[in-house]
C-alpha positions, 0 to 999 in steps of 0.5 A: 331501577324501575320496579318490576311489573307485579304478577296477577295469576287466576285460574284462566289468566297470568300476567307474566305472559307480558314479560319479554313482550316485544312492544311496537311503537304505537302500540295500544294496550286496552287495561280493564276490569271484566265486563267494564267495557272491554270489548266496546274498547276493542272495538273503537280501537279496531274502527279507529286503527283500520278506518273501516265498519268491515273488520278483516277478521274476528274482533279477538283475533284482530285484538288477542287477550295475551294473559288468557290461559286458553291459547299458548303465550307463543300463538299469540305472540306470533299472531300479534307479530304477524300483524301489519297494522297498528296494534291494539291488544287486550288485558285485564291485568292492572297497569302495575302488573303491565310493563310499561314502555313510553313508545305505547299507549294504555287506556283503562276504561272505568264503569261503576262498580255496582253495574260491572258487577251485575255484568259480572254475574249475568257473564258468569252464567253464560260460561261453559265452564266445562269447556273452559277447563279443557282449554286451560287444563284445570278442572271445572269443579263441581257446580255451585248453586247461583243466588238471585243477583240481588243477594249476590250483589249485595254479598260482593259489596260486603266481601273482603279479600285481597285486591291483588288475589281477586281482581274482580271483587270490589277490592280488586275493581278499585285497586285497578282504577286507583292505579291507574287514576295515579297515572292519569297524567302521564301522556300515554295513559288515558282513561275512560268512563262507560258512561261517557260512551254512552253519553258521547260516543263520537266526541270519545272517538274523537278524542281518542283519536286525536290522543294517539294521532290517528286521523280519520276522513271527516266523511267516514266518521258517521260509519264508524261511529254507527258500528261502535254502537252497544246495538249494532255490535250486538247484532254482530255477535258472532264476530265481536264477541270474544269466544273463539274458543267456544267458552260461551254459551250464548254470544248475543248474551255477552251483549246483555243490556250495556246500561247503566244504574242497573247495580244501584237499582238492585241495592236496598237503602242499607246496602247501598249505604254499606257500598259507599262507606266501603268505597270511601276506605278502598278509593281516593275521593276525586277517583270516586267522584268521577266514577260514581258521576 
């Protein structure tokens, strides 16, 4: 008997919503940690699947976040059932928390954990917590004083936590990526590095199209690649930011920087050494070599 998926829950997510989901052959599940390239990969999938830079609707409606408690599960299921095109579905759940179907493709995007953490820090400051509490039916709680990003990042590196309880912690990030790394040779699992998207966006898009059996006319590639660049996506923030329910204070700020190396630059030598010591205890060497290159 296959092991049932682990159930991950947080204030606004529940991976149990995947239970009973009726997959179709060819579905693509986008599994990422927060601020690791989720929306970027959703856009790449939209461009490859639909074959046009002019999307027929907001990106988060074309590619719903199935685990998110702000929308009723049945509403999300109905929207996906009505889609005539090949579906590409967002989740922040590790692959051990999602039903694994041999007919389905799974893509996991990895980003340097320090860069991911800095983006997460700024994202939290951009959330309307009162609106999010209204949508999930949970109390917003008192506002907390925010540390400067340098101090917060150092404390994030040092914090001990259960990786399955706090997936956006350093142990949680490496738990998510370690699970995907162990599955990387499976024919329907694909790992993508955020820095590879920065360095060779067209090459990565062509590679994914080949892996997923998507044919793109040769003359269409320049348009699709341009539409997937970070700058172009930021210009289209109103259509592409995951905010149909009004949880972001500023949609353009969602696409804040999209660079690489910012996290390492914020830590002093001692904190950076602690980071490398911690990651060495949390993940296999070959994964860390790939992740930190």
